[in-house]
C-alpha positions in Angstrom: 3.1 12.4 10.9 -0.6 13.0 11.5 -1.8 13.3 15.1 -5.4 12.9 16.0 -6.1 13.9 19.6 -7.9 16.5 21.8 -7.1 20.1 21.1 -5.6 20.6 24.6 -3.0 17.8 23.9 -2.0 18.8 20.3 0.6 21.5 21.1 2.2 19.4 23.8 2.4 16.3 21.5 3.8 18.4 18.6 6.5 19.7 20.8 7.3 16.4 22.4 7.3 14.5 19.0 9.0 17.2 16.9 11.9 14.8 16.1 9.5 12.3 14.6 7.3 14.6 12.5 8.8 13.4 9.2 7.6 9.8 9.8 4.8 8.5 7.7 2.5 7.4 10.6 -0.9 8.3 12.1 -1.1 8.6 15.8 -4.5 8.5 17.4 -5.2 9.2 21.0 -7.4 6.5 22.7 -11.0 7.6 22.6 -10.8 9.0 19.1 -11.7 7.0 15.9 -9.7 6.6 12.8 -10.3 4.3 9.9 -7.0 3.0 8.6 -3.6 1.9 9.8 -2.6 3.9 12.9 -1.0 3.7 16.3 -3.3 4.3 19.3 -1.7 5.8 22.3 -2.7 7.1 25.7 -1.4 10.3 27.3 -0.7 8.3 30.4 1.7 6.1 28.5 3.7 8.5 26.3 6.9 6.7 27.2 5.6 3.6 25.2 4.9 5.9 22.3 8.4 7.4 22.3 9.9 3.9 22.6 7.9 2.8 19.5 8.9 5.9 17.6 12.6 5.4 18.5 12.5 2.0 16.9 11.6 3.7 13.6 15.1 5.3 13.6 16.9 2.0 13.3 18.0 1.0 9.9 20.0 -1.6 7.9 22.9 -0.6 5.8 22.4 -1.9 2.2 24.2 -1.5 -1.1 23.1 -1.0 -4.6 26.2 -1.0 -6.8 28.7 1.4 -5.1 26.1 3.4 -3.3 25.2 2.7 0.4 21.6 3.2 1.6 19.9 3.2 5.0 16.7 1.1 4.9 14.1 1.2 7.6 12.7 -2.1 8.7 9.2 -0.9 7.8 10.3 -0.4 4.2 11.3 -4.0 3.7 8.8 -6.5 2.2 11.0 -9.6 2.3 14.6 -10.7 2.4 16.2 -13.5 0.5 19.5 -15.0 1.8 22.3 -16.5 -0.2 25.5 -17.7 1.5 27.3 -14.6 2.8 24.8 -12.0 1.7 21.1 -11.2 1.5 18.9 -9.4 -0.9 16.5 -6.9 0.6 13.3 -6.1 -1.4 11.3 -3.0 -0.8 8.3 -1.9 -2.8 10.4 -0.4 -5.6 14.0 -1.5 -5.2 16.3 -4.4 -4.5 19.4 -4.0 -2.3 22.2 -6.3 -1.1 23.6 -6.5 2.4 26.6 -8.5 3.7 24.8 -9.7 6.8 23.6 -13.3 6.9 20.0 -14.2 6.8 20.0 -15.6 10.4 21.5 -12.3 11.6 18.9 -10.2 9.9 16.2 -12.5 11.3 17.4 -11.8 14.8 17.7 -8.1 14.2 14.3 -7.8 12.6 12.3 -10.0 15.0 10.9 -7.0 17.0 9.7 -5.5 13.7 7.4 -8.5 12.9 9.5 -10.4 10.5 9.3 -14.2 10.3 11.1 -17.0 8.5 9.0 -18.6 5.8 11.5 -21.0 4.3 15.2 -21.8 4.4 16.3 -18.8 2.5 13.6 -16.1 3.2 12.1 -13.9 5.9 9.1 -11.8 5.3 7.5 -8.7 6.9 4.2 -9.9 8.4 2.5 -6.6 7.7 3.2 -7.0 3.9 1.2 -10.3 3.7 -2.1 -10.1 1.9 -3.3 -13.7 2.1 -2.4 -17.4 2.3 -3.2 -20.0 -0.3 -3.0 -23.7 0.8 -0.7 -25.8 -1.3 0.2 -29.5 -1.4 1.8 -31.3 1.5 1.0 -28.7 4.3 2.7 -25.9 2.5 1.3 -22.4 1.8 1.7 -19.8 -0.9 2.0 -16.4 0.7 0.5 -13.6 -1.4 2.1 -10.3 -0.6 0.6 -6.9 -1.0 2.9 -6.2 -4.0 1.4 -9.2 -5.8 4.5 -11.3 -5.3 4.1 -14.9 -4.1 6.5 -16.8 -1.9 6.5 -20.3 -0.5 5.9 -21.0 3.2 7.4 -24.5 3.5 6.0 -27.1 5.9 9.0 -27.1 8.2 8.3 -23.4 9.0 4.5 -23.4 9.0 4.1 -24.1 12.8 6.5 -21.4 14.0 5.3 -18.9 11.4 1.6 -19.4 12.4 2.5 -19.1 16.1 4.2 -15.8 15.4 1.4 -14.6 13.3 -1.2 -15.4 16.0 0.9 -13.6 18.7 0.9 -10.5 16.6 -2.9 -10.6 15.9 -5.3 -8.5 18.0 
């Protein structure tokens, strides 16, 4: 964790946030500039910051062979569902979970995931661009160079969700 704030608040914040120091996140106090992905916070609203950081402790249990893993929602690029299981894709690995896709969609909704077709949900923050396709469909280009299809039956709800999350 990297904290950008006034000198007078730094020790207080380090003490208050000691349980979260392992997170790969940049926290920036309002009034300070930072170029890059970060979370802006105000000293008057530290409870919101703590609530946000608490969410980063939630995980999904996944399997790879006989091994069980805890995967954070932020690590997931997309999920592909098949019948009674789902395949979870991170930047470097693929896992399986025995949760159904609709269950994962509900669980991951607060983490900015959205359904893109009948068998996939995607992490909105992993989207690089959209390419229009035939018949009101789109190809979604992900940051990892993967391409997935946004079917026309999900375009409207997906775009609404995308607009709600935009600044």
